[in-house]
C-alpha positions in Angstrom: 72.0 58.6 1.5 71.5 61.6 3.7 74.2 64.3 4.3 75.6 65.2 7.7 73.6 68.5 7.6 70.4 66.6 6.9 71.3 64.1 9.6 71.7 67.0 12.1 68.4 68.5 11.0 66.6 65.1 11.5 68.2 64.6 14.9 66.9 68.0 16.0 63.4 67.1 14.9 63.6 63.8 16.8 64.6 65.4 20.1 61.0 65.8 21.2 59.9 62.3 20.0 59.3 59.4 22.4 60.5 55.9 21.3 57.7 54.0 19.6 59.8 51.0 18.6 61.3 48.7 21.2 64.0 46.1 20.4 63.7 43.4 23.2 65.8 40.5 24.3 65.1 38.5 21.2 66.7 41.3 19.0 65.4 42.4 15.7 62.5 39.9 15.2 60.0 39.9 12.3 57.5 41.4 14.8 59.8 44.4 15.5 60.3 44.9 11.8 56.5 44.7 11.2 55.8 47.3 13.9 58.4 49.6 12.5 57.0 49.3 9.0 53.5 50.1 10.5 54.9 53.1 12.3 56.3 54.4 9.0 52.7 54.4 7.6 52.0 57.4 9.7 55.5 58.8 10.6 58.5 59.7 8.5 60.8 59.9 11.5 60.7 57.5 14.4 62.7 57.0 17.5 63.4 53.5 18.8 65.1 52.0 21.8 67.1 48.9 22.5 66.4 47.4 26.0 69.2 47.0 28.4 69.0 43.2 28.5 69.8 42.9 24.7 73.3 41.5 24.3 73.7 42.6 20.6 75.3 46.0 19.9 72.8 48.9 19.8 74.2 50.2 16.4 74.0 46.7 14.9 70.4 46.3 16.0 69.5 49.7 14.5 71.3 49.0 11.3 69.6 45.7 10.9 66.2 47.2 11.6 66.9 50.1 9.1 67.9 47.6 6.4 64.9 45.3 7.0 62.4 48.2 7.1 64.0 49.9 4.1 64.7 53.1 6.0 67.7 55.2 6.8 69.5 55.1 10.1 69.9 58.7 11.2 71.9 58.3 14.4 72.4 56.2 17.5 72.6 57.9 20.9 73.1 55.6 23.9 70.4 52.9 23.6 68.2 55.0 21.4 68.2 55.3 17.6 66.4 57.4 15.0 65.1 56.1 11.6 63.9 58.1 8.7 61.8 57.0 5.7 60.1 59.7 3.7 56.6 59.3 2.5 56.4 58.5 -1.3 53.8 61.3 -1.7 53.0 64.4 0.4 56.2 64.5 2.4 55.9 66.2 5.7 59.6 66.6 6.4 61.5 68.7 3.9 65.3 68.1 4.2 67.9 70.8 3.6 69.1 70.5 0.0 72.4 68.9 -0.9 74.9 71.3 -2.4 76.0 70.7 -5.9 
């Protein structure tokens, strides 16, 4: 679970990213999950988008995708979302520390 400070930090890092995962009319399909998992092989932070013709709620799509890809949903803004999954070794993104 990431803190609000960490969430804000990750959101700032994701501002310059282009969406690399697209959720289409079929919703969160196994193919979308697979492409997301493949993206996490080379990225710790990815931005995705839900197309306009998707009837399902954007947040619901993003939460489902995060759950199925075992990643953390950072935020949803409009039809875009940000997912975070740190590398097991050699992390690139160092999050601000939790207090306590």
